[in-house]
C-alpha positions in Angstrom: 58.9 -0.3 40.3 62.0 0.7 38.3 62.6 4.4 38.2 62.0 4.7 34.3 58.6 3.0 34.6 57.6 5.2 37.6 56.5 8.1 35.7 55.2 6.3 32.5 51.4 7.0 32.1 49.0 4.0 32.5 47.9 4.3 28.9 51.5 3.9 27.7 52.1 1.0 29.9 48.9 -0.7 28.5 50.3 -0.2 24.9 53.5 -1.7 26.0 51.7 -4.8 27.5 49.9 -5.3 24.2 53.4 -5.4 22.6 54.4 -8.2 25.1 56.4 -6.0 27.5 56.3 -7.9 30.9 58.0 -5.0 32.6 55.0 -2.8 31.9 52.7 -5.3 33.5 55.0 -5.4 36.5 54.9 -1.7 36.7 51.1 -1.6 36.7 51.1 -4.4 39.3 53.3 -2.4 41.5 51.1 0.7 41.1 47.8 -0.9 41.8 48.1 -4.3 43.4 47.8 -2.9 46.9 44.7 -1.0 46.2 43.1 -3.9 44.5 44.1 -6.4 47.0 42.6 -4.3 49.9 39.3 -4.1 48.0 39.3 -7.8 47.3 40.1 -8.8 50.9 37.3 -6.4 52.0 34.7 -8.1 49.8 35.9 -11.8 50.0 37.1 -11.8 53.6 39.7 -14.4 52.6 43.3 -13.4 51.8 44.0 -16.5 49.7 40.9 -16.0 47.7 41.8 -12.4 47.3 45.3 -13.3 46.0 43.9 -15.7 43.6 41.4 -13.1 42.1 44.3 -10.5 42.0 46.5 -12.9 40.1 43.6 -13.7 37.7 42.9 -10.0 37.3 46.5 -9.2 36.2 46.5 -12.2 34.0 43.4 -10.9 32.4 45.1 -7.5 31.9 48.1 -9.3 30.3 45.9 -11.3 27.9 43.3 -8.6 27.2 45.0 -5.2 27.5 43.5 -4.2 24.2 40.0 -4.2 25.8 40.9 -1.2 28.0 39.5 1.9 26.6 41.0 5.0 28.2 38.1 7.2 26.9 35.7 5.3 29.1 37.6 5.7 32.3 40.9 5.4 34.1 42.8 2.2 34.4 42.5 1.9 38.2 38.7 2.3 38.0 38.6 -0.3 35.2 40.7 -2.7 37.3 38.6 -2.0 40.4 35.3 -2.8 38.6 36.6 -6.0 37.1 38.2 -7.1 40.4 34.9 -6.2 42.3 32.9 -8.2 39.7 35.2 -11.3 40.0 35.1 -11.2 43.7 31.2 -11.0 43.8 31.0 -13.7 41.3 33.2 -15.8 43.4 31.0 -15.1 46.4 27.9 -15.9 44.5 29.3 -19.1 43.3 29.9 -20.2 46.7 26.3 -19.1 47.7 27.7 -16.8 50.4 25.3 -13.9 50.2 26.4 -12.3 53.4 29.1 -10.3 51.7 29.8 -8.1 54.8 27.6 -8.6 57.8 29.2 -6.1 60.0 28.9 -2.3 59.4 32.4 -1.3 60.0 33.6 1.6 57.8 35.8 1.2 54.8 39.3 2.2 55.7 41.3 3.6 52.8 44.5 3.0 54.8 43.9 -0.8 54.8 46.1 -1.4 51.9 48.7 -4.0 52.8 52.2 -2.8 52.8 55.0 -4.6 51.0 57.9 -3.6 48.8 60.4 -0.8 48.8 60.0 2.8 49.8 59.3 3.9 46.2 56.4 1.5 46.0 55.0 2.7 49.3 55.4 6.3 48.2 53.5 5.6 44.9 50.9 3.7 46.8 50.5 6.5 49.4 50.1 9.0 46.6 47.5 6.9 44.8 45.6 6.5 48.1 45.8 10.3 48.7 44.3 10.8 45.2 41.5 8.3 45.9 40.8 9.8 49.2 40.6 13.3 47.8 38.4 12.2 44.9 36.0 10.4 47.3 35.9 13.4 49.6 35.0 15.6 46.6 31.8 13.6 46.1 28.5 14.7 47.7 27.8 12.6 50.7 24.9 10.6 49.2 27.1 9.7 46.2 30.1 8.8 48.3 27.9 6.5 50.5 26.6 4.8 47.4 30.0 4.1 46.0 31.4 2.9 49.3 28.5 0.5 49.7 28.8 -0.7 46.1 32.5 -0.9 45.5 34.0 -1.3 49.0 31.2 -3.4 50.7 30.2 -5.3 47.7 26.5 -4.4 47.8 24.2 -4.6 44.8 22.3 -1.5 44.0 19.1 -3.1 45.2 20.7 -3.9 48.6 21.9 -0.3 48.7 18.4 1.0 48.1 17.1 -1.3 50.9 19.8 -0.2 53.4 19.5 3.5 52.5 15.7 3.5 52.2 16.0 5.3 48.8 14.3 4.3 45.6 16.4 2.1 43.3 16.5 4.7 40.5 17.9 7.2 42.9 20.7 4.8 43.9 21.5 4.1 40.3 21.7 7.8 39.5 23.9 8.5 42.5 26.4 5.7 41.5 26.4 6.8 37.9 27.0 10.5 38.8 29.7 9.5 41.3 31.6 7.4 38.8 31.4 10.2 36.2 32.7 12.6 38.7 35.6 10.3 39.8 36.5 9.6 36.2 36.7 13.3 35.5 38.7 14.0 38.6 41.2 11.1 37.7 41.3 12.2 34.1 42.1 15.8 35.0 44.9 14.6 37.4 46.4 12.3 34.8 46.3 15.2 32.3 48.1 17.4 34.8 50.7 14.8 35.6 51.5 14.0 31.9 51.8 17.7 31.3 54.6 17.9 33.8 56.6 15.0 32.3 
């Protein structure tokens, strides 16, 4: 990522994408591709499929950046949700319902590394923010988010696994997402105030 783009807020980069600035798309790709790719590989269990979905995801951002609404959540959260949905659709299309048969824990350090030291530093900073935000959640909410977003389970499947009512699972996921949005929004506000 070029130094001038490194400190540009996500919302400004999205506006630049809407104006046709390919450099802005490249900057967002550099920021979030590692995080998204790790999640996609985790769900799809296929690096080629994950690469295809990742490419489609950024193509969708290029074509439909105007659909992003910063008042409804952060850009990384928006990209994670779209990426997760695309990965799950791909799995369901292949009739592969056994999304993750094993019960190994999600490793937040599983982001593939590539690129220069600036990219790695930015990625490490993002992962630290995500780790801190996840740790700030109550354990029940953290578990629900990890099962939903990192293991690709539906809310019904989470209810079955955790032996909780479906309504409780839905409430936990909703509350966790609101908390994560607030934490990321607060962090973004603090960062933009320093620029």
